[in-house]
KEKOL-119969 format. One record per residue (C-alpha): x, y negated, z; residue number from 1. Coordinates in steps of 0.001 Angstrom, whole numbers, plus 500000, padded with zeros to 6 digits. Example, Ala and Ser with C-alpha at 12.3 -4.5 7.8 and 13.67 -1.06 7.14 Angstrom:
% KEKOL-119969
c1  c2  c3  pos
512300  504500  507800  1 .
513670  501060  507140  2 .
% end
This chain:
% KEKOL-119969
c1  c2  c3  pos
810318  230212  401231  1 .
807698  232709  400135  2 .
804814  233452  402454  3 .
805282  237046  402318  4 .
808920  236994  403298  5 .
808266  235514  406717  6 .
805183  237343  407326  7 .
804513  240613  409124  8 .
801595  242876  410229  9 .
801799  243645  413624  10 .
800820  247313  413103  11 .
804037  247862  410813  12 .
806746  249892  412449  13 .
809896  247770  413484  14 .
812035  249319  410511  15 .
809748  246938  408202  16 .
810707  244058  410261  17 .
814164  244625  410065  18 .
814246  245128  406278  19 .
812582  241534  405982  20 .
815002  239931  408191  21 .
817897  241877  406400  22 .
816453  240178  402876  23 .
816652  237019  404278  24 .
819901  236791  406527  25 .
819179  233034  407235  26 .
815852  233828  408385  27 .
815691  233617  412130  28 .
812098  234373  412829  29 .
808880  236371  411516  30 .
805310  235585  411784  31 .
803406  238540  413241  32 .
799798  238492  411563  33 .
796464  240183  412796  34 .
793586  240201  410363  35 .
795203  237009  408640  36 .
795574  234893  411892  37 .
798921  234284  413370  38 .
799283  235835  416790  39 .
802983  235931  417782  40 .
806660  235953  416326  41 .
809774  238335  416329  42 .
813147  237580  416129  43 .
816598  239195  416319  44 .
816555  238502  420272  45 .
813179  239997  420621  46 .
814464  243369  418787  47 .
817362  243223  420823  48 .
815457  243067  424033  49 .
812923  245719  423258  50 .
815567  248082  422354  51 .
817122  247687  425393  52 .
813889  248348  427126  53 .
813606  251856  425440  54 .
811781  251061  422729  55 .
812738  252468  419121  56 .
812183  251836  415267  57 .
809397  253684  415310  58 .
807814  251274  417632  59 .
804931  248999  416399  60 .
805940  245447  415701  61 .
803370  244298  418240  62 .
805528  245998  421231  63 .
808261  243482  420257  64 .
806690  240146  419396  65 .
806788  237305  421562  66 .
802796  236019  421672  67 .
803418  232783  423335  68 .
805085  231193  420529  69 .
805287  227569  419711  70 .
803088  226292  417046  71 .
801186  222893  415481  72 .
797858  222775  414654  73 .
797026  221072  411016  74 .
795892  217656  411036  75 .
796685  217182  415079  76 .
799825  215025  416368  77 .
800795  216873  419215  78 .
803895  214827  420737  79 .
804714  216981  423616  80 .
804993  220037  421189  81 .
806951  218178  418624  82 .
809101  217056  421470  83 .
809731  221147  422962  84 .
810461  222017  419516  85 .
813141  219326  419192  86 .
814355  220212  422922  87 .
814541  223800  422055  88 .
815942  223300  418414  89 .
813388  225603  417036  90 .
813949  225582  413148  91 .
811175  227487  411744  92 .
807665  226798  412976  93 .
803961  227719  411816  94 .
801389  225063  411479  95 .
797972  227034  411837  96 .
794261  225808  410919  97 .
791791  225896  413651  98 .
791145  229309  413229  99 .
794465  230501  413470  100 .
795352  231250  410067  101 .
798516  230033  408626  102 .
798417  226577  407025  103 .
802068  226590  406277  104 .
805367  227113  407478  105 .
807517  223949  408906  106 .
810999  223818  408511  107 .
812704  221559  411053  108 .
816048  221531  409212  109 .
814299  219321  406885  110 .
812024  217408  408679  111 .
812100  214896  411665  112 .
808466  215614  412579  113 .
804983  216287  411362  114 .
802653  213112  411371  115 .
798976  213835  410337  116 .
799137  211037  407716  117 .
798136  210404  404357  118 .
800297  208052  402475  119 .
799567  205515  399561  120 .
802469  203783  397680  121 .
801425  200738  396119  122 .
803435  200929  392922  123 .
801437  198895  389959  124 .
803188  195521  390151  125 .
804764  193829  387168  126 .
808102  192793  389088  127 .
808369  189736  386979  128 .
810880  188125  389332  129 .
813150  190839  388468  130 .
812771  190520  384661  131 .
814682  191210  382323  132 .
815232  194458  384534  133 .
811656  195209  384417  134 .
810684  194512  381021  135 .
810992  198413  380176  136 .
811109  199820  383669  137 .
808419  199405  386173  138 .
810174  197809  389611  139 .
809601  200907  391621  140 .
811714  202854  389326  141 .
814684  200683  389113  142 .
817637  202640  390761  143 .
819250  201548  393827  144 .
822696  203736  393866  145 .
821662  207289  392475  146 .
818043  207281  392633  147 .
814510  204827  392068  148 .
813639  202579  394975  149 .
810360  204192  395281  150 .
811815  208013  395745  151 .
813774  206529  398774  152 .
810440  205880  400039  153 .
808502  209074  399159  154 .
811766  210929  400752  155 .
811184  209159  403801  156 .
807669  209757  404156  157 .
808393  213662  403700  158 .
811005  213597  406072  159 .
808213  212690  408480  160 .
806249  215885  407535  161 .
803977  213877  405381  162 .
803061  215767  402297  163 .
799589  214280  400995  164 .
800633  211167  398917  165 .
798905  208809  396184  166 .
800386  206749  394070  167 .
798706  203401  393099  168 .
799911  202472  389588  169 .
799273  200139  386529  170 .
802378  198702  385137  171 .
804217  201086  382673  172 .
802225  203652  384872  173 .
803043  206698  382741  174 .
806843  206118  383420  175 .
806021  206685  387032  176 .
803736  209488  386661  177 .
806187  211674  384084  178 .
809024  211417  386612  179 .
806997  212300  389585  180 .
804478  214727  388553  181 .
802337  216395  390670  182 .
805049  216315  393708  183 .
805708  219994  393488  184 .
809526  219463  393042  185 .
809587  217802  396114  186 .
807388  220194  398043  187 .
804717  217806  398492  188 .
801233  216359  396735  189 .
801335  213694  394595  190 .
798144  211933  393137  191 .
797585  208938  391294  192 .
795045  205925  391113  193 .
795006  203866  388200  194 .
794402  200152  388553  195 .
792764  198469  385170  196 .
792754  195313  386867  197 .
795117  194001  389726  198 .
793383  195016  393281  199 .
795765  193654  395720  200 .
797776  195280  398201  201 .
795234  197930  399076  202 .
792091  197635  397028  203 .
793000  200470  395211  204 .
792977  203228  398013  205 .
788943  202792  397661  206 .
789234  204920  394823  207 .
790852  207641  396551  208 .
788432  210715  397369  209 .
790571  213531  398759  210 .
792019  212144  402032  211 .
793039  215146  404369  212 .
793978  213418  407618  213 .
792502  210804  410019  214 .
795258  208356  409576  215 .
796561  206289  406431  216 .
799518  204796  405709  217 .
799691  202218  403052  218 .
803176  200876  401839  219 .
804653  198618  399115  220 .
806600  200593  396735  221 .
809528  197836  396307  222 .
810859  198512  400181  223 .
814252  199892  401108  224 .
814128  200924  404515  225 .
815064  203715  407350  226 .
812098  202578  409639  227 .
810977  204992  412062  228 .
807695  206039  411188  229 .
807105  208645  414248  230 .
807943  205929  416472  231 .
805529  203389  414780  232 .
802685  206336  414690  233 .
803507  206947  418286  234 .
802866  203419  419218  235 .
799282  203559  417289  236 .
798264  206424  419148  237 .
799456  205657  422750  238 .
798200  202395  422755  239 .
794539  203756  421395  240 .
794626  201394  418498  241 .
793037  200874  415165  242 .
795734  199469  412910  243 .
799422  198737  413283  244 .
801593  196623  411217  245 .
805077  196908  410457  246 .
807073  193639  411121  247 .
810808  192490  410741  248 .
811957  189299  412673  249 .
812451  186000  411338  250 .
815010  183648  413099  251 .
814698  179993  412583  252 .
817621  177760  413983  253 .
816631  174258  414720  254 .
819877  172049  413888  255 .
818852  169587  416433  256 .
817621  169216  420372  257 .
814520  169995  420744  258 .
812220  167785  423422  259 .
809733  169644  425234  260 .
807105  167371  426625  261 .
803837  166869  428748  262 .
802212  164008  426936  263 .
805181  161564  427058  264 .
806883  163130  429861  265 .
810177  165259  428806  266 .
810188  167975  430891  267 .
812855  169903  429143  268 .
815543  169765  426599  269 .
816613  172862  424082  270 .
819640  172101  422448  271 .
819469  173731  418660  272 .
817002  176526  419774  273 .
816414  179563  417611  274 .
812769  180476  417598  275 .
811793  184259  416294  276 .
808838  184980  414215  277 .
807472  188025  413317  278 .
806959  188795  409439  279 .
804617  191117  407704  280 .
806998  194250  406491  281 .
804147  195716  403929  282 .
803863  198988  405894  283 .
800602  199722  407324  284 .
798993  202694  409330  285 .
795132  202712  410140  286 .
792311  205021  410923  287 .
791065  206283  407755  288 .
787418  205410  408629  289 .
788311  201696  407907  290 .
788693  202598  404513  291 .
784716  201896  404363  292 .
785185  198207  404978  293 .
787165  197939  401591  294 .
785197  196849  398836  295 .
785087  198725  395652  296 .
786669  197262  392521  297 .
788009  194083  394021  298 .
791118  192361  394436  299 .
791619  192997  398362  300 .
795061  192908  400390  301 .
795870  194712  403342  302 .
796143  191577  405188  303 .
792440  190867  404402  304 .
791568  194394  406103  305 .
793976  193277  408892  306 .
791578  190094  409507  307 .
788223  192134  409278  308 .
789356  194376  412085  309 .
790546  191376  414154  310 .
787234  190098  413368  311 .
785426  192906  414716  312 .
787417  192910  417944  313 .
789252  196164  416671  314 .
792966  196535  418234  315 .
795616  195734  415600  316 .
799418  195878  416955  317 .
802431  195014  415262  318 .
805553  197137  415491  319 .
808945  195902  415097  320 .
811100  197432  412641  321 .
814686  197793  414380  322 .
816149  199685  411685  323 .
817021  198275  408172  324 .
814075  196759  406195  325 .
814840  194891  402507  326 .
812039  193722  400441  327 .
813528  194039  396805  328 .
811583  191077  395417  329 .
814614  189008  393823  330 .
817797  190064  391533  331 .
819631  188927  394901  332 .
817815  191628  396815  333 .
818426  193991  394154  334 .
821866  193504  394400  335 .
822005  193746  398052  336 .
820112  196996  398202  337 .
822507  198335  395752  338 .
825518  197204  398462  339 .
823891  198559  401527  340 .
822387  201640  400152  341 .
825599  203857  400624  342 .
826127  202857  404266  343 .
822378  203782  405238  344 .
821089  206998  406746  345 .
817572  208289  405992  346 .
% end
């Protein structure tokens, strides 16, 4: 949507607002601007109420506008406001800069929420276990259903309002960059970092200079998942944590009766018990300041950062994925993903 189509000056007459709404019949809200700052909104309902109260077409927009409008602040995660937006079923919501000027217009028909996160997808691996499929195609570009594996992840991030994305590339990098470009076709910003040598699962993000938010999400490119990123981020914030790691449960069934003992004294017997362990799912969110802990031009995994934070007595949580998750590392995984994707909701 073009900015001029949804913004109107508070000093304009009502007729100008009516023209803008008439030109865009699907538009439900105009933003009212004064000295470049957004000071209110005006809808068909506001106009009807104003006319019933004696205003006319020659009245100023400021006389009709609603000044107690709902908006979000760029870079801030305001769960109460987002809940209110969902409760009221608001569709067009402005995101404002700290000075009240418009940052962007958020269409809640297209996103679930707005998370103040910069995202990095690690897409430099060779995918040797998927040869010969990856001989001429980088693994993130292998198609699952109708689109590449990584495109599901990019669309997932976008659906949570994450629009500043960096792709870390190496193997057949040009096939990735030529496909996604700068992200404009998806309404997001995509940048690239190129690994000259393998830098592990997180080492390449040290090269990124233009983080916009205080939190960073890093994920592997070869995942197929519909993880609830809002729930994951909410756990991080509500627990005042430094890092959160997505996990999947891994159940191990023992085919025998298991004896529990105190020394050589049996205190319990469990018949063929199942034990649940939590496995690293390759998705991490952490405070941006901890990028400083990552060494430059050095092979460094996300688990190395996790261990550094634990050593510093920082608060590191795990978030159990209750949705679908699959690491596409082998041919069997690739076949399963193609069978599953038609029944998934992202």
